[in-house]
C-alpha positions as CSV (number, residue, x, y, z in Angstrom):
1,M,75.4,260.0,163.3
2,S,73.0,261.4,165.9
3,S,73.6,260.7,169.6
4,D,70.0,261.3,170.3
5,Y,69.0,257.7,171.0
6,L,68.6,255.3,173.8
7,I,67.9,251.6,174.0
8,P,68.7,250.5,177.6
9,M,67.9,246.8,177.0
10,F,67.4,245.8,173.5
11,S,67.8,242.1,172.9
12,L,65.3,239.6,171.5
13,P,64.2,236.7,173.8
14,T,65.9,233.4,173.2
15,Q,63.1,231.2,174.7
16,Y,59.4,231.0,174.1
17,C,57.5,233.9,175.7
18,K,53.8,233.7,176.3
19,E,53.5,237.5,176.7
20,Y,55.2,240.5,175.1
21,R,58.0,242.1,177.1
22,L,59.5,245.5,176.9
23,E,62.8,245.3,175.0
24,G,63.8,248.9,175.0
25,R,62.9,252.6,174.2
26,L,64.2,254.9,171.5
27,V,64.5,258.7,172.4
28,G,65.5,261.4,169.9
29,H,62.3,262.9,168.5
30,K,61.5,266.3,169.8
31,N,57.8,266.3,168.8
32,A,54.9,264.0,168.3
33,I,55.6,260.8,166.3
34,N,52.9,260.2,163.5
35,C,54.1,257.1,161.7
36,L,56.1,253.9,161.9
37,A,57.3,251.3,159.7
38,V,59.8,248.2,160.1
39,S,61.8,247.0,157.2
40,R,61.5,243.7,155.4
41,N,64.3,242.1,157.4
42,G,63.4,243.7,160.8
43,N,66.7,245.6,161.1
44,L,65.5,249.1,160.4
45,L,62.7,251.2,161.9
46,A,61.4,254.3,160.3
47,S,59.7,257.0,162.5
48,G,58.2,260.2,161.2
49,G,57.0,263.2,163.2
50,S,56.7,266.9,163.2
51,D,60.5,267.1,163.4
52,G,61.1,265.0,160.5
53,M,62.0,261.4,159.6
54,R,64.5,259.2,161.6
55,I,65.8,255.7,160.8
56,W,66.9,253.5,163.5
57,N,69.2,250.3,163.2
58,L,67.5,248.0,165.7
59,K,70.2,245.3,165.4
60,R,73.1,247.8,166.1
61,R,71.0,249.9,168.5
62,L,71.6,253.3,166.9
63,Q,70.1,256.1,164.8
64,L,71.4,256.2,161.2
65,P,72.2,259.6,159.5
66,S,69.4,261.2,157.4
67,P,70.2,262.5,153.9
68,R,70.6,266.2,153.6
69,Q,67.4,268.0,152.6
70,N,67.2,271.1,150.6
71,V,65.2,273.5,152.7
72,A,64.2,275.5,149.7
73,I,62.3,272.4,148.4
74,R,61.0,271.1,151.8
75,N,60.2,273.0,154.9
76,P,62.0,271.5,157.9
77,A,58.9,272.1,160.0
78,D,56.7,270.1,157.5
79,P,55.4,267.1,159.6
80,M,55.7,263.5,158.4
81,T,52.5,261.9,158.1
82,C,52.8,258.4,156.5
83,V,55.7,256.0,155.7
84,C,56.3,252.6,154.2
85,W,59.3,250.5,153.1
86,I,59.3,249.5,149.4
87,T,60.3,245.9,149.4
88,R,61.7,244.1,146.4
89,Q,62.7,240.5,146.9
90,E,65.8,240.8,144.5
91,A,66.9,244.1,146.0
92,T,69.8,244.2,148.6
93,R,69.1,247.9,149.4
94,E,66.2,249.2,151.5
95,T,63.9,251.9,149.9
96,L,61.8,254.3,152.1
97,C,58.9,256.3,151.0
98,Y,57.1,258.9,153.0
99,G,54.6,261.7,152.7
100,T,54.2,265.0,154.6
101,G,51.6,267.5,155.8
102,L,52.4,270.0,153.0
103,G,52.1,267.5,150.3
104,F,55.6,266.4,149.6
105,I,56.5,262.7,148.7
106,G,60.0,261.7,149.5
107,I,61.9,258.5,148.6
108,W,65.3,257.5,150.3
109,Q,67.4,254.6,149.2
110,Q,70.2,252.9,151.2
111,Q,73.7,253.3,149.9
112,G,77.3,253.2,151.2
113,E,79.8,250.4,152.1
114,G,78.1,249.7,155.4
115,M,74.6,250.4,154.2
116,E,74.0,252.9,157.0
117,D,73.6,256.0,154.7
118,F,70.6,257.0,152.8
119,D,70.4,259.1,149.6
120,A,67.3,261.2,148.7
121,K,66.2,259.9,145.4
122,V,62.8,261.8,145.2
123,S,61.5,265.0,147.0
124,R,58.6,266.7,145.2
125,R,55.2,268.2,146.0
126,I,52.3,266.4,144.5
127,G,48.8,267.7,143.5
128,T,47.7,270.9,145.2
129,G,50.1,270.5,148.0
130,K,47.5,269.2,150.6
131,E,48.4,266.8,153.3
132,I,49.3,263.3,152.3
133,M,47.0,261.1,154.5
134,C,48.2,257.6,153.3
135,L,50.5,256.0,150.9
136,T,51.4,252.3,149.8
137,Y,53.2,250.4,147.1
138,D,53.0,247.4,144.8
139,H,55.8,245.7,143.1
140,A,55.1,243.2,140.2
141,G,58.0,242.1,137.9
142,N,60.0,245.1,137.0
143,D,57.1,247.6,137.8
144,T,56.9,249.3,141.2
145,R,53.8,251.5,141.7
146,I,53.2,253.9,144.5
147,A,49.8,255.2,145.4
148,T,48.9,258.2,147.5
149,G,45.7,259.6,149.2
150,T,45.5,263.4,150.0
151,R,43.2,265.5,152.2
152,D,41.7,267.1,149.1
153,K,40.0,263.7,148.3
154,R,42.5,263.0,145.5
155,V,43.9,259.5,144.8
156,Q,47.1,259.4,142.6
157,V,49.1,256.4,141.4
158,W,52.8,256.6,140.2
159,S,55.4,254.3,138.5
160,F,58.9,254.4,140.0
161,D,61.9,252.6,138.6
162,F,64.3,253.5,141.4
163,R,66.5,255.6,139.1
164,G,64.5,258.4,137.8
165,P,61.4,260.6,138.8
166,L,57.9,259.5,139.6
167,I,55.9,258.8,136.5
168,P,52.2,259.5,136.9
169,I,49.7,256.7,135.9
170,F,46.3,258.3,136.9
171,S,44.8,260.8,139.3
172,I,41.2,261.0,140.4
173,E,39.2,263.0,143.0
174,L,36.7,261.3,145.1
175,S,33.3,263.1,145.6
176,T,33.0,262.9,149.4
177,T,35.6,260.6,150.7
178,I,38.9,261.6,152.3
179,P,41.4,258.8,151.8
180,R,42.6,257.4,155.2
181,T,44.1,254.2,154.3
182,I,45.0,252.9,150.8
183,N,46.0,249.4,149.6
184,F,46.7,247.6,146.4
185,N,44.8,244.5,145.6
186,R,47.6,241.9,145.2
187,T,46.3,240.6,141.9
188,A,47.2,241.0,138.3
189,S,44.6,243.9,137.8
190,R,46.4,245.9,140.7
191,D,43.1,247.5,141.8
192,L,43.0,249.9,144.8
193,L,41.1,249.8,148.0
194,V,40.5,253.2,149.6
195,F,39.1,253.6,153.1
196,G,37.5,257.0,153.7
197,M,38.0,259.0,156.9
198,Y,34.8,260.0,158.9
199,D,32.3,258.5,156.3
200,G,33.7,254.9,156.4
201,E,33.2,254.4,152.7
202,V,35.3,251.7,151.2
203,H,35.9,252.1,147.4
204,A,37.5,249.6,145.0
205,L,39.2,251.6,142.2
206,R,40.2,250.0,138.9
207,G,44.1,249.8,138.6
208,T,44.4,251.3,135.2
209,D,42.4,254.5,135.5
210,G,41.0,254.8,139.0
211,F,37.4,254.1,137.9
212,I,35.3,253.2,141.0
213,I,34.3,249.5,140.6
214,A,32.5,249.0,143.9
215,T,31.6,250.8,147.1
216,S,30.7,249.6,150.6
217,N,30.4,251.3,154.0
218,A,32.0,250.2,157.3
219,G,30.7,253.0,159.5
220,P,32.7,256.0,160.9
221,L,36.4,255.3,161.0
222,M,39.7,257.2,161.7
223,H,42.1,254.5,160.5
224,A,42.0,251.2,158.8
225,S,44.3,248.1,157.9
226,V,44.0,245.1,155.8
227,D,45.1,241.6,156.6
228,I,47.6,239.7,154.4
229,A,45.1,237.5,152.8
230,Q,43.0,240.6,151.9
231,T,39.8,239.2,153.3
232,L,39.5,241.2,156.5
233,F,40.2,244.7,157.7
234,L,40.4,246.5,161.0
235,I,39.1,250.1,161.9
236,D,39.3,252.6,164.7
237,N,35.5,252.8,164.9
238,V,35.6,256.1,167.0
239,V,32.9,255.1,169.2
240,N,34.2,252.2,171.6
241,G,37.4,250.9,170.2
242,F,38.3,248.8,167.1
243,S,36.2,246.6,164.8
244,L,36.9,243.7,162.5
245,H,35.1,243.7,159.1
246,R,34.8,241.5,156.1
247,L,36.5,243.1,153.0
248,D,33.9,241.8,150.5
249,D,30.9,243.7,152.0
250,A,32.4,245.8,155.0
251,A,30.1,243.8,157.5
252,C,31.3,244.0,161.1
253,I,32.4,240.6,162.5
254,R,33.7,241.6,166.0
255,T,34.3,244.6,168.2
256,Y,37.3,245.1,170.5
257,N,36.3,247.4,173.3
258,T,38.7,249.8,174.8
259,N,36.4,252.3,176.3
260,P,38.2,255.4,175.0
261,V,38.1,258.5,177.0
262,K,38.2,260.9,174.0
263,T,37.8,260.3,170.4
264,F,41.4,260.9,169.2
265,P,42.3,258.9,165.9
266,K,44.2,255.7,166.9
267,Q,46.1,253.4,164.6
268,V,45.1,249.6,164.6
269,V,47.0,246.8,162.9
270,F,47.1,243.0,162.7
271,G,50.0,241.1,164.2
272,E,51.4,237.5,164.5
273,K,50.3,236.8,160.9
274,T,46.8,238.3,161.7
275,D,46.3,236.3,164.9
276,I,46.1,239.3,167.0
277,V,44.8,242.9,166.9
278,V,47.1,245.7,168.1
279,G,45.9,249.3,168.7
280,G,46.8,252.5,170.3
281,S,45.0,254.6,173.0
282,D,44.6,257.9,174.7
283,A,45.8,256.5,178.1
284,G,49.5,255.6,177.6
285,V,49.0,252.0,176.7
286,V,48.9,249.6,173.7
287,Y,46.1,247.0,173.6
288,V,46.7,243.5,172.3
289,F,43.5,241.4,171.6
290,D,43.0,237.9,170.3
291,K,41.6,238.4,166.8
292,N,39.2,235.4,166.9
293,E,38.1,235.4,170.5
294,G,37.9,239.1,170.9
295,T,39.4,238.9,174.3
296,L,42.1,241.4,175.7
297,K,45.4,239.4,175.9
298,Q,47.8,242.0,177.1
299,V,48.0,245.8,177.9
300,L,51.5,247.2,177.1
301,R,52.5,250.3,179.2
302,H,54.2,253.0,177.2
303,A,53.9,255.9,179.4
304,D,51.6,257.5,181.9
305,K,48.6,259.7,180.7
306,T,49.9,260.2,177.2
307,R,48.5,259.4,173.8
308,V,49.9,256.4,172.0
309,Q,48.0,256.8,168.7
310,T,50.9,255.4,166.5
311,V,51.6,251.7,166.4
312,T,53.0,249.0,164.1
313,T,54.0,245.4,164.1
314,Y,56.6,243.1,162.5
315,D,56.6,239.3,162.2
316,G,60.0,237.7,161.8
317,T,60.9,234.0,161.5
318,Y,60.9,233.4,165.2
319,H,60.0,236.6,166.8
320,S,57.0,239.1,166.8
321,I,57.5,242.7,167.5
322,I,55.1,245.5,168.6
323,V,56.2,249.1,168.4
324,G,54.3,252.1,169.9
325,A,55.1,255.8,169.9
326,T,54.1,259.0,171.7
327,S,51.8,261.2,169.6
328,Q,51.5,264.4,171.5
329,N,53.9,267.4,171.9
330,D,53.4,268.2,175.7
331,T,55.5,265.2,176.9
332,E,58.8,263.7,176.0
333,P,58.4,261.7,172.7
334,M,59.6,258.1,172.7
335,I,59.2,254.8,171.0
336,S,58.7,251.6,173.0
337,I,59.5,248.2,171.6
338,W,58.1,244.9,172.8
339,S,58.7,241.4,171.5
340,R,57.9,237.8,172.2
341,R,59.2,234.4,170.9
342,R,56.5,232.6,169.2
343,D,55.3,229.1,170.4
344,G,57.2,225.9,169.4
345,L,59.9,227.7,167.3
346,E,63.4,226.8,168.0
347,T,66.2,228.6,166.3
348,P,67.9,226.1,164.1
349,R,71.7,226.0,164.0
350,P,72.7,227.0,160.4
351,I,74.0,224.1,158.5
352,G,77.1,226.0,157.4
353,R,78.2,226.3,161.0
354,A,77.5,222.7,161.7
355,L,79.6,221.7,158.8
356,K,82.4,224.0,160.0
357,H,82.3,222.3,163.3
358,F,82.5,218.9,161.7
359,V,85.4,219.8,159.5
360,R,87.1,221.4,162.5
361,G,86.9,218.1,164.4
362,I,88.3,216.0,161.5
363,V,91.2,218.4,161.1
364,Q,92.0,218.2,164.9
365,L,91.9,214.4,164.6
366,V,94.3,214.4,161.7
367,I,96.6,216.8,163.4
368,A,96.7,214.5,166.5
369,M,97.5,211.5,164.3
370,A,100.2,213.5,162.5
371,L,101.7,214.5,165.7
372,L,102.0,210.8,166.9
373,A,103.5,209.8,163.5
374,Y,105.9,212.9,163.8
375,V,107.1,211.9,167.2
376,S,107.6,208.2,166.3
377,Y,109.5,209.1,163.1
378,V,111.9,211.4,165.0
379,F,112.5,208.8,167.8
380,V,112.9,205.8,165.4
381,T,114.8,207.1,162.3
382,M,116.3,210.5,163.3
383,N,118.7,211.9,165.7
384,T,117.3,215.5,165.9
385,P,115.7,217.6,168.4
386,I,112.0,217.3,168.5
387,S,110.0,220.5,167.6
388,F,106.4,220.6,168.4
389,E,106.1,224.3,167.5
390,P,104.3,223.9,164.1
391,L,101.7,221.5,165.4
392,G,101.2,223.5,168.5
393,N,100.6,226.6,166.4
394,I,98.0,224.9,164.3
395,W,96.4,223.5,167.4
396,R,96.2,227.0,169.1
397,N,94.7,228.4,165.9
398,L,92.0,225.8,165.8
399,A,91.2,226.5,169.5
400,R,90.5,230.1,168.9
401,P,86.8,231.1,169.4
402,H,86.3,232.4,165.9
403,E,85.2,230.1,163.1
404,P,88.1,229.0,160.8
405,T,87.7,229.6,157.1
406,N,88.9,227.2,154.4
407,D,91.8,229.6,153.6
408,D,92.7,229.6,157.4
409,I,92.9,225.8,157.5
410,R,94.8,225.6,154.2
411,V,97.5,228.1,155.3
412,W,98.0,226.3,158.7
413,V,98.4,222.9,157.0
414,E,100.9,224.4,154.4
415,Q,102.8,225.8,157.3
416,Y,103.1,222.6,159.1
417,I,104.1,220.6,155.9
418,E,106.7,223.2,154.9
419,H,108.2,223.1,158.5
420,R,108.3,219.4,158.6
421,G,109.7,219.1,155.1
422,V,112.6,221.4,156.1
423,V,113.4,219.4,159.2
424,V,113.2,216.2,157.3
425,G,115.4,217.5,154.5
426,T,118.0,218.9,157.1
427,S,118.0,215.4,158.8
428,D,118.7,213.5,155.6
429,E,121.5,216.0,154.7
430,N,123.1,215.2,158.2
431,R,122.7,211.5,157.4
432,R,124.4,211.8,154.0
433,R,127.3,213.7,155.6
434,T,127.7,210.9,158.3
435,D,127.7,208.2,155.5
436,Q,130.2,210.2,153.5
437,G,132.5,210.4,156.5
438,K,132.3,206.5,157.0
439,T,133.2,205.8,153.3
440,G,135.8,208.5,152.9
441,T,133.9,210.1,150.0
442,P,134.6,213.8,150.0
443,N,131.7,216.3,150.2
444,I,131.3,218.4,147.0
445,E,130.8,222.2,147.5
446,M,129.3,224.3,144.7
447,G,131.3,227.0,143.3
448,H,130.3,230.7,143.3
449,G,127.8,231.5,140.5
450,E,126.7,228.0,140.1
451,E,123.0,227.2,140.2
452,S,121.7,225.3,143.2
453,Q,118.5,223.5,143.7
454,A,116.6,223.3,147.0
455,V,114.5,220.2,147.6
456,I,111.9,220.1,150.3
457,F,111.1,216.7,151.5
458,L,107.3,216.2,152.5
459,G,108.0,213.2,154.7
460,T,108.4,209.6,154.1
């Protein structure tokens, strides 16, 4: 496990925050960071750059070990260019898919007892070995598909069953478009949307064979992203910042002006369930816009005078997260994480915990009542020393900070019953001996080898 990480203050806010606040920074990459992706549950962050792929456990604040790579298959200097997590609702293990500058596609899958290790399932060069510009996935039923777009204008679709190799479905070459962003249409047809770099062409490809169904044009673009409902898309428009477009005809709806100094390509994504627009810059900041109003809501400072071309977002149940990364080599690369707690959302106490507290209170009440009955019984009917040890032990166990399980409570009660039964049994034996002394009846002792039976009295 690598020690090259640093999160000085990572903890999600517990109260509603109007603005995003810096939660921490990750340090470990040695060169520019080109791609970011957060896993489905928000616990893992994948970051890829010129020095390879890294996976961070955001919950435990550490970098996880990467699977060993065969240098004969993949050059260690091969930069990571794109990444995504393959999400299956029924899966308990996360699966990571990435593309590289030399045309390699890799798939890692979580394994091990603590789920902190990853195994390289796939590592192969596709097509003519040109740079993989973008990739995405679609999962329907038992069929998972992966689509890639490469710099040689080629779009390829594969089937992947998480056990064997990639199985090709189709491969086509576009006439003029270099795929910059690719998305599956979330319908039964599983058509593809391909956004072209530079020329701004948006192609709809048939899911079975890649035949071009429709084409529109959004103007020059360097990056694009589609909203969840697949009705809108954002682009880095090269000229003055970011633009919002309709997906059906690529018409521009709104522009988010950032006054860029240079025309470096910058990633732009939706956030907070498509309520905000988040984009990178060449000035060391990340911009946050209101999607509908077009106004600048917040400027997040990543570093001074450095390019932040790589961004991503994550929306949890109660928190929204923005992640930005350094994307140039002449400064120390790092990843910044900002978060905010959304309006009017209070974290509910899990019903299981509430039930445990209720049961705990009932058990404490029963123990208190048993304690009173125990004391009364000893004083009235028995002439034996009072022992509060068993009840005291149970009471101390219940007062411990950890949550008692059903097995804990059962063991404690059994120990109390057993202790009390032994005391009662001993007292009854003493009383019988006293009565025998009064009547002159001799005590009978069992001989050696005779079977004896022990009776534990559970109380009167």
